[in-house]
ZALO-140114 format. One line per field, with one value per residue (C-alpha): residue in three letters; x, y, z. Coordinates in nm, 2 decimals, padded with zeros to 4 digits, always signed. Layout:
N
resn: ALA, ...;
px: X, ...;
py: Y, ...;
pz: Z, ...;
This chain:
681
resn: UNK, UNK, UNK, UNK, UNK, UNK, UNK, UNK, UNK, UNK, UNK, UNK, UNK, UNK, UNK, UNK, UNK, UNK, UNK, UNK, UNK, UNK, UNK, UNK, UNK, UNK, UNK, UNK, UNK, UNK, UNK, UNK, UNK, UNK, UNK, UNK, UNK, UNK, UNK, UNK, UNK, UNK, UNK, UNK, UNK, UNK, UNK, UNK, UNK, UNK, UNK, UNK, UNK, UNK, UNK, UNK, UNK, UNK, UNK, UNK, UNK, UNK, UNK, UNK, UNK, UNK, UNK, UNK, UNK, UNK, UNK, UNK, UNK, UNK, UNK, UNK, UNK, UNK, UNK, UNK, UNK, UNK, UNK, UNK, UNK, UNK, UNK, UNK, UNK, UNK, UNK, UNK, UNK, UNK, UNK, UNK, UNK, UNK, UNK, UNK, UNK, UNK, UNK, UNK, UNK, UNK, UNK, UNK, UNK, UNK, UNK, UNK, UNK, UNK, UNK, UNK, UNK, UNK, UNK, UNK, UNK, UNK, UNK, UNK, UNK, UNK, UNK, UNK, UNK, UNK, UNK, UNK, UNK, UNK, UNK, UNK, UNK, UNK, UNK, UNK, UNK, UNK, UNK, UNK, UNK, UNK, UNK, UNK, UNK, UNK, UNK, UNK, UNK, UNK, UNK, UNK, UNK, UNK, UNK, UNK, UNK, UNK, UNK, UNK, UNK, UNK, UNK, UNK, UNK, UNK, UNK, UNK, UNK, UNK, UNK, UNK, UNK, UNK, UNK, UNK, UNK, UNK, UNK, UNK, UNK, UNK, UNK, UNK, UNK, UNK, UNK, UNK, UNK, UNK, UNK, UNK, UNK, UNK, UNK, UNK, UNK, UNK, UNK, UNK, UNK, UNK, UNK, UNK, UNK, UNK, UNK, UNK, UNK, UNK, UNK, UNK, UNK, UNK, UNK, UNK, UNK, UNK, UNK, UNK, UNK, UNK, UNK, UNK, UNK, UNK, UNK, UNK, UNK, UNK, UNK, UNK, UNK, UNK, UNK, UNK, UNK, UNK, UNK, UNK, UNK, UNK, UNK, UNK, UNK, UNK, UNK, UNK, UNK, UNK, UNK, UNK, UNK, UNK, UNK, UNK, UNK, UNK, UNK, UNK, UNK, UNK, UNK, UNK, UNK, UNK, UNK, UNK, UNK, UNK, UNK, UNK, UNK, UNK, UNK, UNK, UNK, UNK, UNK, UNK, UNK, UNK, UNK, UNK, UNK, UNK, UNK, UNK, UNK, UNK, UNK, UNK, UNK, UNK, UNK, UNK, UNK, UNK, UNK, UNK, UNK, UNK, UNK, UNK, UNK, UNK, UNK, UNK, UNK, UNK, UNK, UNK, UNK, UNK, UNK, UNK, UNK, UNK, UNK, UNK, UNK, UNK, UNK, UNK, UNK, UNK, UNK, UNK, UNK, UNK, UNK, UNK, UNK, UNK, UNK, UNK, UNK, UNK, UNK, UNK, UNK, UNK, UNK, UNK, UNK, UNK, UNK, UNK, UNK, UNK, UNK, UNK, UNK, UNK, UNK, UNK, UNK, UNK, UNK, UNK, UNK, UNK, UNK, UNK, UNK, UNK, UNK, UNK, UNK, UNK, UNK, UNK, UNK, UNK, UNK, UNK, UNK, UNK, UNK, UNK, UNK, UNK, UNK, UNK, UNK, UNK, UNK, UNK, UNK, UNK, UNK, UNK, UNK, UNK, UNK, UNK, UNK, UNK, UNK, UNK, UNK, UNK, UNK, UNK, UNK, UNK, UNK, UNK, UNK, UNK, UNK, UNK, UNK, UNK, UNK, UNK, UNK, UNK, UNK, UNK, UNK, UNK, UNK, UNK, UNK, UNK, UNK, UNK, UNK, UNK, UNK, UNK, UNK, UNK, UNK, UNK, UNK, UNK, UNK, UNK, UNK, UNK, UNK, UNK, UNK, UNK, UNK, UNK, UNK, UNK, UNK, UNK, UNK, UNK, UNK, UNK, UNK, UNK, UNK, UNK, UNK, UNK, UNK, UNK, UNK, UNK, UNK, UNK, UNK, UNK, UNK, UNK, UNK, UNK, UNK, UNK, UNK, UNK, UNK, UNK, UNK, UNK, UNK, UNK, UNK, UNK, UNK, UNK, UNK, UNK, UNK, UNK, UNK, UNK, UNK, UNK, UNK, UNK, UNK, UNK, UNK, UNK, UNK, UNK, UNK, UNK, UNK, UNK, UNK, UNK, UNK, UNK, UNK, UNK, UNK, UNK, UNK, UNK, UNK, UNK, UNK, UNK, UNK, UNK, UNK, UNK, UNK, UNK, UNK, UNK, UNK, UNK, UNK, UNK, UNK, UNK, UNK, UNK, UNK, UNK, UNK, UNK, UNK, UNK, UNK, UNK, UNK, UNK, UNK, UNK, UNK, UNK, UNK, UNK, UNK, UNK, UNK, UNK, UNK, UNK, UNK, UNK, UNK, UNK, UNK, UNK, UNK, UNK, UNK, UNK, UNK, UNK, UNK, UNK, UNK, UNK, UNK, UNK, UNK, UNK, UNK, UNK, UNK, UNK, UNK, UNK, UNK, UNK, UNK, UNK, UNK, UNK, UNK, UNK, UNK, UNK, UNK, UNK, UNK, UNK, UNK, UNK, UNK, UNK, UNK, UNK, UNK, UNK, UNK, UNK, UNK, UNK, UNK, UNK, UNK, UNK, UNK, UNK, UNK, UNK, UNK, UNK, UNK, UNK, UNK, UNK, UNK, UNK, UNK, UNK, UNK, UNK, UNK, UNK, UNK, UNK, UNK, UNK, UNK, UNK, UNK, UNK, UNK, UNK, UNK, UNK, UNK, UNK, UNK, UNK, UNK, UNK, UNK, UNK, UNK, UNK, UNK, UNK, UNK, UNK, UNK, UNK, UNK, UNK, UNK, UNK, UNK, UNK, UNK, UNK, UNK, UNK, UNK, UNK, UNK, UNK, UNK;
px: +00.75, +00.87, +01.05, +01.15, +01.41, +01.75, +01.94, +02.15, +02.48, +02.77, +02.95, +03.14, +03.34, +03.03, +02.85, +03.12, +03.21, +03.09, +03.13, +02.90, +02.77, +02.60, +02.26, +02.40, +02.67, +02.56, +02.63, +02.36, +02.09, +02.20, +01.94, +02.16, +02.42, +02.21, +01.87, +01.55, +01.45, +01.77, +01.81, +01.47, +01.55, +01.88, +01.70, +01.44, +01.71, +01.89, +01.57, +01.54, +01.25, +01.24, +01.46, +01.63, +02.01, +02.16, +02.38, +02.36, +02.57, +02.67, +02.68, +03.03, +03.00, +02.95, +03.32, +03.26, +03.45, +03.29, +03.32, +03.43, +03.12, +03.21, +03.28, +02.95, +02.76, +02.93, +02.85, +02.49, +02.41, +02.60, +02.83, +02.54, +02.32, +02.06, +01.86, +01.87, +01.64, +01.80, +01.61, +01.64, +01.71, +01.68, +01.68, +01.38, +01.16, +00.99, +00.99, +00.74, +00.57, +00.61, +00.67, +00.73, +00.61, +00.71, +00.88, +01.23, +01.34, +01.33, +01.45, +01.37, +01.52, +01.87, +02.11, +02.48, +02.75, +02.70, +02.32, +02.38, +02.60, +02.34, +02.07, +02.28, +02.33, +01.96, +01.84, +02.09, +01.98, +01.61, +01.69, +01.81, +02.04, +02.31, +02.12, +02.21, +02.10, +01.96, +02.04, +01.87, +01.80, +01.49, +01.23, +00.96, +00.65, +00.34, +00.14, +00.25, +00.10, +00.09, -00.01, -00.08, -00.03, -00.33, -00.63, -00.55, -00.88, -01.09, -00.83, -00.83, -00.52, -00.70, -00.73, -00.49, -00.55, -00.43, -00.43, -00.28, -00.23, -00.10, +00.27, +00.49, +00.37, +00.50, +00.18, -00.03, +00.16, +00.22, -00.15, -00.14, -00.38, -00.64, -00.57, -00.80, -00.86, -00.92, -00.94, -00.79, -00.79, -00.45, -00.42, -00.50, -00.87, -01.08, -01.32, -01.56, -01.61, -01.30, -01.23, -01.31, -01.10, -00.91, -01.02, -00.91, -01.16, -00.92, -00.84, -00.50, -00.40, -00.48, -00.58, -00.23, -00.07, -00.30, -00.19, +00.18, +00.12, -00.04, +00.25, +00.49, +00.29, +00.31, +00.68, +00.74, +00.54, +00.76, +01.08, +00.99, +00.78, +00.45, +00.24, +00.42, +00.33, +00.48, +00.54, +00.56, +00.58, +00.53, +00.79, +00.67, +00.92, +00.87, +00.62, +00.86, +00.72, +00.96, +00.96, +01.05, +00.99, +00.87, +00.80, +00.58, +00.21, +00.21, -00.16, -00.42, -00.78, -00.94, -01.15, -01.43, -01.41, -01.63, -01.99, -01.93, -02.26, -02.43, -02.49, -02.66, -02.83, -03.17, -03.47, -03.27, -03.13, -03.49, -03.46, -03.08, -02.93, -02.62, -02.29, -02.36, -02.16, -02.08, -02.36, -02.61, -02.53, -02.60, -02.92, -03.07, -02.90, -02.88, -03.25, -03.34, -03.13, -03.29, -03.64, -03.59, -03.43, -03.74, -03.97, -03.78, -03.79, -04.16, -04.23, -03.99, -03.80, -03.45, -03.30, -03.25, -02.88, -02.84, -03.02, -02.80, -02.48, -02.58, -02.73, -03.00, -02.87, -02.52, -02.29, -02.01, -01.80, -02.06, -02.35, -02.64, -02.67, -02.89, -02.81, -02.99, -03.01, -03.14, -03.41, -03.50, -03.38, -03.09, -03.13, -03.38, -03.62, -03.91, -04.21, -04.27, -04.35, -03.99, -03.87, -04.01, -04.04, -03.96, -03.73, -03.70, -04.04, -04.00, -03.95, -04.24, -04.47, -04.37, -04.43, -04.76, -04.98, -04.76, -04.78, -05.16, -05.21, -04.98, -05.16, -05.49, -05.35, -05.09, -05.32, -05.44, -05.09, -04.97, -05.26, -05.17, -04.80, -04.87, -05.10, -04.83, -04.57, -04.80, -04.89, -04.53, -04.41, -04.69, -04.64, -04.26, -04.13, -03.88, -03.53, -03.40, -03.62, -03.49, -03.24, -02.97, -03.17, -03.48, -03.27, -03.11, -03.44, -03.58, -03.29, -03.34, -03.71, -03.65, -03.41, -03.63, -03.94, -03.76, -03.70, -04.07, -04.16, -03.91, -04.03, -04.40, -04.32, -04.13, -04.41, -04.68, -04.49, -04.45, -04.77, -05.05, -05.20, -05.07, -05.22, -05.37, -05.50, -05.56, -05.28, -05.00, -04.82, -04.62, -04.41, -04.73, -04.87, -04.55, -04.56, -04.91, -04.83, -04.52, -04.73, -04.98, -04.71, -04.52, -04.84, -04.89, -04.53, -04.41, -04.04, -03.90, -03.90, -04.26, -04.37, -04.21, -04.38, -04.72, -04.72, -04.46, -04.56, -04.30, -04.03, -04.10, -03.93, -03.59, -03.34, -03.24, -02.91, -02.75, -02.51, -02.68, -02.96, -03.31, -03.37, -03.70, -03.75, -03.84, -04.19, -04.44, -04.71, -05.06, -05.35, -05.49, -05.29, -05.36, -05.37, -05.17, -05.49, -05.57, -05.23, -05.22, -05.05, -04.71, -04.69, -04.81, -04.54, -04.28, -04.38, -04.36, -04.01, -03.91, -04.08, -03.88, -03.56, -03.64, -03.70, -03.37, -03.19, -03.34, -03.23, -02.87, -02.83, -02.94, -02.70, -02.43, -02.51, -02.43, -02.09, -01.87, -02.10, -02.29, -02.01, -01.80, -02.10, -02.18, -01.86, -01.96, -02.10, -02.43, -02.28, -02.07, -02.37, -02.56, -02.26, -02.23, -02.60, -02.61, -02.33, -02.04, -01.70, -01.64, -01.40, -01.03, -00.97, -01.27, -01.06, -00.86, -01.16, -01.24, -01.58, -01.61, -01.51, -01.71, -01.77, -01.95, -02.27, -02.22, -02.29, -02.64, -02.50, -02.15, -01.95, -01.67, -01.32, -01.11, -00.92, -01.25, -01.26, -01.60, -01.62, -01.92, -02.13, -02.15, -02.42, -02.26, -02.45, -02.35, -02.24, -01.93, -02.00, -02.37, -02.52, -02.17, -02.03, -01.70, -01.47, -01.34, -00.97, -00.87, -01.12, -01.25, -01.56, -01.51, -01.67, -01.47, -01.47, -01.39, -01.06, -00.90, -00.54, -00.49, -00.37, -00.39, -00.61, -00.92, -00.98, -01.09, -00.97, -01.09, -00.88, -01.10, -00.89, -00.91, -00.65, -00.41, -00.11, +00.20, +00.30, +00.01, +00.19, +00.33, -00.03, -00.15, -00.05, -00.27, -00.58, -00.89, -00.98, -00.92, -01.16, -01.04, -01.24, -00.99, -00.70, -00.60, -00.63, -00.28, -00.11, +00.17, -00.06, -00.33, -00.07, +00.06, -00.29, -00.36, -00.04, -00.16, -00.51, -00.65, -00.99, -00.97, -01.24, -01.16, -01.39, -01.62, -01.76, -01.75, -01.63, -01.43, -01.74, -01.99, -01.79, -01.64, -01.41, -01.60, -01.86, -01.93, -01.86, -01.93, -01.67, -01.65, -01.33, -01.47, -01.80, -01.70, -01.98, -01.93, -02.21, -02.24, -02.42, -02.36, -02.36, -02.16, -02.46, -02.50, -02.13, -02.14, -02.12;
py: -05.30, -05.14, -04.81, -04.72, -04.46, -04.54, -04.42, -04.71, -04.74, -04.65, -04.97, -04.89, -05.22, -05.43, -05.23, -05.27, -05.64, -05.89, -05.93, -05.82, -06.10, -05.99, -06.15, -06.30, -06.49, -06.86, -06.86, -06.60, -06.86, -07.06, -06.97, -07.09, -06.82, -06.53, -06.58, -06.69, -06.35, -06.28, -06.65, -06.65, -06.33, -06.48, -06.79, -06.58, -06.36, -06.68, -06.79, -06.45, -06.32, -05.94, -05.88, -05.56, -05.58, -05.58, -05.75, -05.93, -05.82, -06.14, -06.16, -06.13, -06.48, -06.63, -06.61, -06.61, -06.40, -06.15, -05.80, -05.51, -05.36, -05.00, -05.09, -05.27, -04.98, -04.72, -04.92, -04.99, -04.64, -04.47, -04.29, -04.22, -04.06, -04.34, -04.42, -04.77, -05.00, -05.20, -05.51, -05.80, -06.15, -06.39, -06.77, -06.76, -06.56, -06.66, -07.03, -07.28, -07.28, -06.92, -06.59, -06.37, -06.10, -05.75, -05.88, -05.76, -05.42, -05.28, -04.93, -04.74, -04.43, -04.47, -04.21, -04.17, -04.40, -04.30, -04.34, -04.68, -04.79, -04.68, -04.86, -05.17, -05.17, -05.11, -05.39, -05.63, -05.53, -05.61, -05.98, -06.19, -06.41, -06.30, -06.20, -06.12, -05.79, -05.74, -05.41, -05.30, -04.97, -04.79, -04.81, -04.54, -04.75, -04.62, -04.92, -05.19, -05.46, -05.83, -06.12, -06.46, -06.74, -06.91, -06.78, -06.84, -06.70, -06.95, -07.23, -07.24, -07.31, -07.23, -06.86, -06.57, -06.31, -05.96, -05.65, -05.33, -04.97, -04.66, -04.65, -04.92, -05.24, -05.12, -04.90, -05.21, -05.47, -05.20, -05.14, -04.78, -04.84, -05.12, -05.18, -05.27, -05.64, -05.87, -06.24, -06.35, -06.67, -06.83, -06.62, -06.29, -06.24, -06.09, -06.35, -06.09, -05.72, -05.52, -05.37, -05.01, -04.76, -04.49, -04.14, -04.05, -04.29, -04.51, -04.87, -04.91, -05.19, -05.24, -05.58, -05.62, -05.55, -05.81, -06.06, -05.98, -06.03, -06.37, -06.47, -06.37, -06.59, -06.88, -06.85, -06.81, -07.13, -07.31, -07.18, -07.24, -07.55, -07.40, -07.09, -06.79, -06.48, -06.21, -05.84, -05.65, -05.30, -05.13, -04.86, -04.50, -04.44, -04.68, -04.92, -05.21, -05.49, -05.58, -05.86, -05.74, -06.06, -06.42, -06.66, -06.96, -06.92, -07.03, -07.03, -07.17, -07.17, -07.52, -07.60, -07.85, -08.12, -08.11, -08.20, -08.18, -08.19, -07.86, -07.88, -07.66, -07.66, -07.62, -07.76, -08.00, -07.71, -07.66, -07.99, -08.02, -07.67, -07.73, -07.92, -08.29, -08.56, -08.88, -09.07, -08.79, -08.81, -09.18, -09.15, -08.86, -08.78, -09.13, -09.21, -08.88, -08.96, -09.30, -09.16, -08.89, -09.15, -09.37, -09.07, -08.97, -09.33, -09.37, -09.05, -09.14, -08.82, -08.97, -09.29, -09.56, -09.58, -09.22, -09.26, -09.56, -09.36, -09.01, -08.95, -08.69, -08.57, -08.59, -08.40, -08.16, -08.05, -08.21, -08.01, -08.17, -08.06, -08.16, -08.23, -07.93, -08.06, -08.40, -08.24, -07.99, -07.70, -07.59, -07.25, -07.25, -07.50, -07.34, -07.44, -07.73, -07.97, -07.92, -08.12, -08.44, -08.35, -08.64, -08.49, -08.70, -08.77, -09.15, -09.14, -08.90, -09.14, -09.43, -09.22, -09.07, -09.36, -09.42, -09.05, -09.04, -09.34, -09.20, -08.87, -09.05, -09.30, -09.08, -08.93, -09.28, -09.41, -09.12, -09.16, -09.53, -09.45, -09.17, -09.41, -09.67, -09.43, -09.28, -09.63, -09.75, -09.44, -09.45, -09.82, -09.81, -09.87, -09.62, -09.68, -09.75, -10.06, -10.20, -10.49, -10.49, -10.68, -10.46, -10.15, -10.26, -10.35, -10.01, -09.84, -10.04, -09.96, -09.59, -09.57, -09.77, -09.57, -09.24, -09.36, -09.41, -09.08, -08.88, -09.05, -08.98, -08.62, -08.55, -08.70, -08.50, -08.18, -08.24, -08.41, -08.29, -07.94, -07.67, -07.70, -07.37, -07.40, -07.13, -07.11, -07.26, -07.59, -07.79, -07.49, -07.29, -07.57, -07.58, -07.21, -07.23, -07.53, -07.35, -07.04, -07.23, -07.44, -07.14, -06.98, -07.30, -07.28, -07.61, -07.68, -07.78, -08.15, -08.13, -07.93, -08.17, -08.47, -08.30, -08.12, -08.29, -08.04, -07.81, -08.04, -07.88, -07.56, -07.70, -07.93, -08.26, -08.32, -08.61, -08.41, -08.07, -08.05, -07.96, -07.59, -07.46, -07.09, -06.87, -06.79, -06.90, -06.72, -06.64, -06.81, -07.16, -07.27, -07.60, -07.92, -08.22, -08.38, -08.10, -08.07, -08.13, -08.44, -08.31, -08.11, -08.41, -08.63, -08.36, -08.36, -08.74, -08.72, -08.49, -08.72, -09.02, -08.80, -08.74, -09.11, -09.19, -08.94, -09.11, -09.45, -09.34, -09.16, -09.47, -09.68, -09.42, -09.42, -09.78, -09.73, -09.42, -09.12, -08.96, -08.73, -09.03, -09.23, -08.95, -09.02, -09.38, -09.48, -09.68, -10.03, -09.95, -09.82, -10.14, -10.34, -10.12, -10.12, -10.50, -10.51, -10.55, -10.38, -10.02, -09.94, -09.94, -09.60, -09.42, -09.24, -09.08, -08.96, -08.59, -08.41, -08.18, -07.82, -07.51, -07.40, -07.12, -07.19, -07.33, -07.12, -07.14, -07.33, -07.48, -07.76, -07.96, -07.97, -08.29, -08.17, -08.14, -07.76, -07.60, -07.37, -07.14, -07.10, -06.73, -06.58, -06.43, -06.11, -06.05, -05.69, -05.61, -05.40, -05.47, -05.56, -05.56, -05.79, -05.73, -05.94, -06.26, -06.29, -06.57, -06.85, -06.97, -06.91, -06.80, -06.63, -06.36, -06.02, -05.69, -05.54, -05.21, -05.32, -05.11, -05.29, -05.66, -05.85, -06.02, -06.39, -06.45, -06.11, -06.00, -05.70, -05.43, -05.18, -04.93, -05.10, -05.39, -05.21, -05.43, -05.30, -05.51, -05.83, -05.90, -05.90, -06.18, -06.48, -06.36, -06.30, -06.51, -06.30, -05.97, -05.71, -05.42, -05.14, -05.13, -05.33, -05.56, -05.94, -05.96, -05.73, -05.86, -05.87, -06.06, -06.31, -06.36, -06.41, -06.68, -06.86, -06.85, -06.98, -06.66, -06.55, -06.20, -05.98, -05.65, -05.39, -05.40, -05.04, -04.84, -05.15, -04.94, -04.74, -05.02, -05.28, -05.10, -05.29, -05.57, -05.63, -06.01, -06.09, -06.37, -06.36, -06.56, -06.51, -06.71, -06.52, -06.18, -06.20, -05.99, -05.99, -05.83, -06.11, -06.29, -06.65, -06.81, -07.00, -07.15, -07.24, -07.46, -07.83;
pz: -01.92, -01.59, -01.59, -01.23, -01.12, -01.27, -00.97, -00.85, -00.66, -00.87, -00.98, -01.30, -01.30, -01.25, -01.52, -01.78, -01.71, -01.95, -02.32, -02.60, -02.82, -03.15, -03.22, -03.54, -03.35, -03.33, -02.96, -02.90, -02.97, -02.66, -02.39, -02.11, -02.21, -02.33, -02.17, -02.33, -02.48, -02.66, -02.76, -02.92, -03.12, -03.23, -03.36, -03.53, -03.69, -03.81, -03.97, -04.15, -03.95, -03.93, -03.62, -03.54, -03.51, -03.16, -02.91, -02.57, -02.28, -02.11, -01.73, -01.59, -01.45, -01.80, -01.87, -02.25, -02.49, -02.73, -02.86, -02.65, -02.49, -02.58, -02.95, -02.97, -02.82, -03.04, -03.36, -03.27, -03.15, -03.43, -03.19, -02.95, -03.21, -03.21, -02.90, -02.77, -02.57, -02.29, -02.19, -01.95, -02.09, -01.80, -01.82, -01.59, -01.82, -02.15, -02.07, -02.19, -01.85, -01.72, -01.90, -01.60, -01.83, -01.72, -01.40, -01.50, -01.62, -01.97, -02.04, -02.36, -02.52, -02.37, -02.52, -02.45, -02.31, -01.95, -01.97, -02.13, -01.84, -01.58, -01.77, -01.79, -01.41, -01.34, -01.56, -01.41, -01.06, -01.14, -01.12, -00.83, -01.04, -01.29, -01.61, -01.97, -02.11, -02.46, -02.65, -02.97, -03.15, -03.03, -03.31, -03.35, -03.43, -03.60, -03.48, -03.23, -03.02, -02.94, -03.17, -03.03, -03.28, -03.12, -02.92, -02.56, -02.44, -02.63, -02.64, -03.02, -03.23, -03.55, -03.46, -03.41, -03.14, -03.21, -02.99, -03.14, -03.04, -03.20, -03.10, -02.96, -02.79, -02.45, -02.43, -02.46, -02.25, -01.98, -01.94, -02.05, -02.35, -02.39, -02.75, -03.04, -03.04, -03.33, -03.40, -03.73, -03.93, -03.99, -04.31, -04.15, -04.23, -03.95, -03.80, -03.69, -03.78, -03.74, -03.40, -03.33, -03.51, -03.31, -03.28, -03.64, -03.78, -03.98, -03.89, -03.72, -03.96, -04.32, -04.47, -04.62, -04.28, -04.11, -04.37, -04.31, -03.93, -04.00, -04.22, -03.93, -03.69, -03.93, -03.98, -03.60, -03.54, -03.78, -03.63, -03.27, -03.31, -03.18, -03.16, -03.02, -02.82, -03.04, -02.98, -03.30, -03.45, -03.79, -03.82, -03.84, -04.12, -04.41, -04.25, -04.20, -03.98, -03.70, -03.45, -03.10, -02.90, -02.94, -02.66, -02.60, -02.52, -02.16, -02.07, -02.31, -02.19, -02.17, -02.48, -02.48, -02.74, -03.04, -02.97, -02.60, -02.41, -02.32, -01.94, -01.69, -01.35, -01.53, -01.34, -01.13, -00.92, -00.79, -00.61, -00.55, -00.54, -00.33, -00.34, -00.29, -00.11, -00.30, -00.13, -00.19, -00.56, -00.57, -00.36, -00.54, -00.88, -01.01, -00.96, -01.12, -01.42, -01.46, -01.41, -01.68, -01.91, -01.87, -01.94, -02.25, -02.37, -02.31, -02.50, -02.78, -02.73, -02.77, -02.91, -02.65, -02.76, -02.66, -02.34, -02.24, -02.32, -02.20, -01.85, -01.85, -01.52, -01.37, -01.14, -01.21, -00.91, -00.68, -00.82, -01.01, -01.37, -01.66, -02.02, -02.17, -02.52, -02.42, -02.21, -02.48, -02.28, -02.51, -02.68, -02.96, -02.78, -02.62, -02.41, -02.18, -02.47, -02.59, -02.29, -02.44, -02.80, -03.04, -03.30, -03.62, -03.80, -03.78, -03.40, -03.38, -03.56, -03.34, -03.03, -03.13, -03.02, -02.71, -02.60, -02.65, -02.43, -02.17, -02.16, -02.09, -01.84, -01.66, -01.39, -01.29, -01.28, -01.08, -00.83, -00.78, -00.73, -00.48, -00.28, -00.28, -00.16, +00.11, +00.24, +00.25, +00.43, +00.68, +00.76, +00.77, +01.13, +01.28, +01.13, +01.48, +01.49, +01.17, +01.15, +00.89, +00.64, +00.68, +00.67, +00.34, +00.19, +00.28, +00.12, -00.20, -00.21, -00.16, -00.45, -00.68, -00.61, -00.68, -01.03, -01.08, -00.92, -01.13, -01.45, -01.38, -01.27, -01.59, -01.80, -01.61, -01.67, -02.04, -02.14, -01.91, -01.94, -01.70, -01.35, -01.26, -00.90, -00.65, -00.40, -00.61, -00.58, -00.33, -00.22, -00.15, +00.05, +00.25, +00.31, +00.44, +00.66, +00.80, +00.87, +01.08, +01.25, +01.36, +01.49, +01.70, +01.84, +01.68, +01.65, +01.32, +01.40, +01.53, +01.23, +00.99, +01.15, +01.17, +00.83, +00.60, +00.32, +00.47, +00.33, -00.01, +00.12, +00.20, +00.00, +00.13, +00.31, +00.48, +00.69, +00.76, +01.02, +00.89, +00.92, +00.81, +00.71, +01.00, +00.88, +00.62, +00.43, +00.55, +00.38, +00.35, +00.05, -00.12, +00.09, -00.01, -00.13, -00.37, -00.54, -00.92, -01.05, -01.10, -00.78, -00.58, -00.73, -00.66, -00.29, -00.27, -00.41, -00.12, +00.13, +00.00, +00.03, +00.40, +00.45, +00.30, +00.52, +00.83, +00.71, +00.63, +00.96, +01.14, +00.95, +01.02, +01.39, +01.41, +01.24, +01.19, +01.19, +00.91, +00.79, +00.70, +00.58, +00.33, +00.15, +00.06, -00.28, -00.32, -00.32, -00.02, +00.17, +00.11, +00.24, +00.55, +00.62, +00.61, +00.87, +00.64, +00.65, +00.55, +00.26, +00.37, +00.22, +00.38, +00.64, +00.36, +00.16, +00.17, +00.12, -00.18, -00.10, -00.13, -00.49, -00.66, -00.85, -01.20, -01.52, -01.66, -01.96, -02.00, -02.14, -01.98, -02.13, -02.14, -01.83, -01.64, -01.64, -01.68, -01.98, -01.98, -02.29, -02.36, -02.58, -02.90, -02.86, -02.50, -02.46, -02.27, -01.97, -01.96, -01.62, -01.46, -01.72, -01.90, -02.11, -01.96, -02.02, -01.79, -01.72, -01.39, -01.18, -00.81, -00.52, -00.34, -00.17, -00.35, -00.25, -00.36, -00.30, +00.02, +00.34, +00.38, +00.14, +00.28, +00.25, -00.11, -00.23, -00.57, -00.67, -00.84, -01.02, -01.31, -01.54, -01.56, -01.43, -01.43, -01.09, -00.95, -01.04, -00.69, -00.56, -00.80, -00.59, -00.30, -00.51, -00.58, -00.89, -01.07, -01.22, -01.42, -01.59, -01.88, -02.00, -02.28, -02.25, -02.40, -02.15, -01.92, -01.62, -01.80, -01.92, -01.57, -01.43, -01.69, -01.59, -01.23, -01.33, -01.18, -01.32, -01.47, -01.62, -01.80, -01.95, -01.64, -01.67, -01.34, -01.15, -00.89, -00.80, -00.82, -00.62, -00.32, -00.08, +00.11, -00.16, -00.20, -00.57, -00.81, -01.09, -01.41, -01.60, -01.89, -01.96, -01.81, -01.55, -01.24, -00.99, -00.65, -00.48, -00.16, -00.27, +00.01, +00.13, -00.21, -00.22, +00.10, +00.05;
């Protein structure tokens, strides 16, 4: 609710033009005539919802007949003895798609005829188009606030979301007070322990009042055909519940369907941490998924029907993610054995003999597979010397052998005892090789050819040039011949990746270049490598854009949105976190609102002040130390799909302008970390 200076140019004729239409007049329910706010209250009053009396001042252009404006004012204000509230009622606000909450003027405590005329002119001047003006008595509220007939933060229609303050709802929606928040069942019972009481120690609302609010939400849903965003107040004198405003809920958070898979980067991010091109997904993610499915099947860890229907590894937004429950990595499952733990007793009995045999035979199988991979890679001619048929055959072999390598690597990690060797695993071998190669003055290409262990230090990429770290670690480290079973297999996986990169780049050199080639899918690659035509739409395909890292655990809604899984006991304000009030996960740069916003600006402010609304379209995100998720600014941010976090303690001091930020409007996470490198495709 904005309350700027009332001084406007004197225009008495314009102020007094226009008829007054009482809310009980049937014409008042026509939004095209009286605006959405007044029309909704007229409909509510007609349905016997608790609406204060009032009238609508029609715009002069309406040309409709009604009561004399002075007579209507004199009756409603009791000859000026009762204060009024003068509010906008535009056809542009409170629609099913946009609320424009707080964007037009509302003026409380208006007393006297002259003050009323000035208020009328000021409210009309706050809009660009002719606008109706709603006039009602000014109610002194003991408790007021906002009640959503659904939970827009969680995307749930079986919950109500309430935020209340001592006083009128303007204190809440205007950002002056954060409000006490509560989730209710449809019948008004708190879902969780009651929100904090005010300083007096008593709850703001009694159980009976919560039930009355829930009843109001149900009746409003019936009247308007859907859950409503309601502003309400309990009168200080008598405790009567009044409805001040009802409008559609315009921004519901995406909600995953029941039994949606719990996904997360998990261990696959160790191998594929970045954003992948389509061909990279097919070359590296698909074989990993098939290999893990084979391992899970051999160990009896999951039914074959599930493994056929649910990939163990997939991609979301171009990033590789694992099915955490399928791999035994969901909360409540602990230890490496959980990754391949047969659940039901019958499956466990059937798998016992198989697992015992695997544990004994796996080292020999892994040794044979490693030897075959090493021989094939050593004997393979340079890609430039391969004809189309040989190039295609090499691609097919590389993809097939990755399935076997991933399957045996997963089994080795789950079934064999931990490998405790001095110097560590493949990464340690790579660091040692890098250290010695740098000392010898070798280039990255020379070092990779002479000591391929260094490939364990960098992820694969079809389009990005290989860049090794600037220096390694002193010490001998383990040699490739002394690595344990699992680490040796992981290193071969990386070598096969490098072999595939060389093959694809050679095929691309003969065609349109690797940047375009990386947008192909696997069948299209085989056709192109064999000399066939490229897809007709290849020129129109676009690579995936930069994206922030995914949450550690999340589910995917039907619309494709990522919905982070948040621990129930997460404390607001801990470790920079607050309360997520508008979903989305973004990277950006902290900005204090002064001067021009930087690219990717995340506004960091003390509270959700409605005056910040004009800045929202230029923002990437918003962080506030205080503020209600049901305030006008939070509502506008949700309509713009802008991630917002409130309750981030000390955010203004902890995140000065220019700080690189990771912001998650779903979980409330705010982290001062430079993740731009991770975000690159």
